[in-house]
N, C-alpha and C positions, 0 to 999 in steps of 0.2 A: 773568069777564073782568078785573075789577079785580085779582083774586088773581093771575092769570097775568101781568098787567102789573107788579105788584109783584115777582113772582119774577124777571122779566126784568131789572128795574132793579137788584134786589139782586145778580143774577149779574154784571151789567156792572160794578157798583161793586166787587164782590169781585175781579173780573178785573183792574181797574185797580190794586187794591192788590197783587195777587199778581205781576203782570207785572214791575214794577220790581225786585221781589225776585229773580225768575227771571233778569233781565238782570244784576243785580249778582252772582249766583251763578256766572255763566259764567267759567271759568278763563281766565287770559291765555294759558296754554300747556298742552298735554296730553301732549306727547312727553317721555319721560324723557331727560335729557341724558347722552349716552354718548360715549366716544372716537370712535365711528364717525360721529356726527352733530353733534359740537360745533362744527365749522366752519360750520354753518348757523345758529348763534345770531345773533339780531337784538335790538336794543333795542326792547322792547315798550312800555315806559313810562318816562318820566323825571319824577321828583318833585322839585320845588324848594321848599325851605323859605325863604320870603322874610321873614326876621325879623331880619337882622343878627345871627344867632346864632353867628357866628364859626366855624362849621364842624361837620361831623358826625364824632364820634369813634368811634362804634360803631353797628352795626345788628343787628336780629334779625327774622326772619320768624316769624309765629305758626305753630303746628303745622298749621293748616288752610290756610296760605298766603294768608289774606285780610287780614291786618293786618301792619303794619311798625312796629317800635319804633325810635326814633332816640335815641342818646345825644348830647347837644349840648354844645358847649364853653361855651355861655352859662349852663349850669346847669339847663337844662330837659330833660325827657324828653318826646318827642313821639310820639303814636300816630296812625298814618295808616291809613285804609281804602284798600286797593289798587284796588278796582274797584267803582264809579267812584272815581278818586283824590280823597280828601278828608281833610283834617286833622281828626281827631275830638277830640283833647284835647291841650292843652299842660299838662304836669304840673310844677308849680313847688313845690319845697320844698328842693331842694339849694341850697347857698349858694356852690358853686364848680362848675367844669367837671365834667360827667358823662363818665366814661371808658369805661363798658361797660354794655350792657343784655342781658337774656335773658328769654325767655318761660318760664313754668313749662310742663312737658310737657302739662298739661291745658288750656293756653291761657287760664287764668283770671287770671293775674298777669303783670305785667312787673316785673322786678327790675333795679335800677340801682346802680352803684357810682360814687363821686364823690371828687374832691379834698377835699371837706369832711369826709372821714373816715367817712362813713356809707354804709350800704347801705339802700335803701328798696324797699318792696313797694307796687305800685300795682294797683288793681282795673281790669281791662280794661273791665268793664261800664260804669263811669262816670268813670274817670280820677282817682279819689280815692286818697289814700295809706292803705294798710292798716296798715303798721307800719314801724318804723325799727330797724336794727341799728347799734350803735355810739353815739357816735363812737369810732373806734379811735385808736391813737396816731399814725397817719400816713395820708396819702391812700390810698384804696383804688383800685388801678390796674386790676385785672382781676377777672373773676368767671366762673363757669360753673355750670350746673345739671345734675345727673346725669340721664340719660335716663329712669331709673325714678322720678324726681320726689322722691326721698328726701333728697337732699343738695344743698348749695350749697357751693362752694369759692371763696375770695377770696384775691387776692394784693395785698400792700400795699407802699408805698415803704419801710417799715422792715424789709424782708427776711423778713417773716412770711407764712405761708400758714395760713388758718383754714378749718376744716371746720365747717359748720353743718348741723343737721338741719332738714328741712322737714316740715310747713308753717309751723311757728312760729318758726324761726330760732334755735333753741337752739345755743349754741356748744359743739361737741363736742370739738374738739382744735385747738391751735395748733402748727403744725409749724415747726421751726427747722432751718436748714441753708444757706440762701442767704446770699450775701455781697453784697447789692445789692437794688435794687427788684425785686419780682416782677411783671413786666409782662404775663405771659400764663399762664393756667391752662386745662386741658382735661380733661374726663372721658373715659374709655374708653367705648365703646358699651355694654358690659355693666354699667357703673356700679360696677365693683369696684375700679378704680384711677383715679387722676388724675395728671396731670403738671403741673409748674410750671417756669418759667424766667424769665430776666431779665438783669440787668446783669452777673451773674457768669459768663455764657457756658456755663452748665451746665443740663441738664435733669434734674430729680429726679422719680422715680416713687414714688408713695405708695399703700399699701394702705388702702382705706376702712375695712374692718371691723376689721383688726388695728391700725390707726392707726400704721403703721410705714413707714419708707422701704424700698422694695424694689429700687431700682436707680438708676443714674446714667448718663446719656448724655453723652459728651464728644466733642470734635472741632472745636468752633467756637473761633475765635480772637478773636471780637469779640462784642458784645452780641447776644443773641437777642431777637427782637421779637414773635414769634407762634408758637403751637403748634396742631397739629391731629392728631387720631387718625383713622386709616383706619377705615371701617365694620366691617372684620373684626378690628379692634383689634390687628393684628399689626405695623402700621407707624405710626411717629410722625414728623411733619414739623415742622421749625422754620426760621424765617427768620433769617439772620444778616446783620447790617449790615457790609458790606465795601466801604469807599470809596464810589464813586458807583454801583457795580453791585450787589453783594450776591449771596448764594447761598441756596439752600434745601437743608437737610440731610434725608435720610431714614434712619431707624434701624429695625432689627429690634428690636421691644420685648422679645421673649423672650431674645434673646442679647446685646442691647446693641450689636450690630455696626452700624457705619455702612455702609449698603448703596448709597447714591448721593448725589451732590451735583449739584444742578441750578443752572446759572449763567444768570441772567437776561440776555436779549439786549437789553432795553430800558432798564433802570435799576435803582434800588435797591428791592427788594421790601419791603413793609410789612405785608402781611396774607396769609392763606391759608386754604383750606378744601377738604376732600375732597367730591367729588360723592356723591350718595346710593348709587350702586353701587360707589364706591371706585375707579372706573377713571380719574377725572380729579382732578388737583390744580390748583385755581385759585389763582393768585398775583397779588395786587394790587401794582402797581409804581409807583414814584415819579413817572413821567412821565405818569400818567393811563391807562395800559393795564392790562389784566388778561390774564395769560398762562395758557393752559390746557395742562397737561402730561399726556401719556399716562403713567400710573404704571407700566404693564407694560413699556413700551419706553423710558421715561425720555426721551421726545422731545417737542418743542414741537408742539402741534396747531395752535393759532391764537392770535393776539393781538387782543384786543377793545379798541377805542378808545372812550373815553367820548364820547357824542354831545353835546359841549359846546364852546363857544368857549374855555372854560377847561380844556381836555382835559389839559393838562400837570400839573394838580394831582394829588397823590398819591392812589392808591386806598387810603384809610385803613382800610376795613373791607369785608368781603364775606362772603356766606353762601349756601349752597344751601337751597332749600326741602326740607322733610321728604320730599315725594313725588318730589323729584328733577327737577321740570319747570322750575324757575326758578333763576336766579342773580341775587342782588342785590349791587350794588356801590355804595359811597359814594366820592365823589371828594375828600373832605377839606374841601370848602367846604360847600355847602348843597344838593347834588344827589345823588339816589339813582337808579340805573338798574336796571330789572328786565329781564333777558335771558331769552329763551326761543326756541323753534323755532315760528314761526307755523304 
């Protein structure tokens, strides 16, 4: 009888341990976001960093969509658990604003780029720094990790683009060609090429293995702010700053032909990302809205308004989850909104 009682107590105790884990594992959303259902998107969670951190400069979702990394203008990198929402670590080592963050494809590391001219690697498991690259000659403005996990590319304010090998961060090649700060870089989905752009209004395409420039995309009259490859790697999008409105350019990567120009109806675009299926291009706009465009028809599907009293703040960064069920947007201050279909 005592043995049975002990077994029951043990089972109940085990259940108490397991149940919270099961609750935390429940996804916020399960439907993949497509042009057909994008109008149904709702704000599922709003995360506020109450730190006087002077704003979110960049965001990244972990490959399993359970964690959120934030690049903060106060020089910190912050790691959040999404469900239940909880700040896990505030990672301090950068001495100036952090401009960009990315997860390694295996989800083990967060990588950050900063005005202090360094790139730093952080362990997701405990929030400690694993290694530092640099300091470079100038602030590191942008970075991207290849989908296959072999490469890291960074863009700096001194016009240089650097290719690093992973996991150790060996410098493989420094690319020259830009005439101004390199404010955005992006890898193609097959990890064979990457693109870079910035103040010189030009997009350069680079071959990873051959370490050579393979193409140039032109057509913008003003500074380009952000880049994104479509999942089929055939289309590249870039945001151009044009007065108070701005436009988004779409190019055919193979031919270099400009295939479309999307004009924002709300304000000046600042960030962009393709959905997991490539059917949607999300554009973060300066008045606090996120425009979702149907790539096939080049028509606006819906404009999402940040659920905040400070909604007119610029959507400084956005990204889709790997599984395509979530869209994360940062409003440029200290708020991140996760969107999905309930």
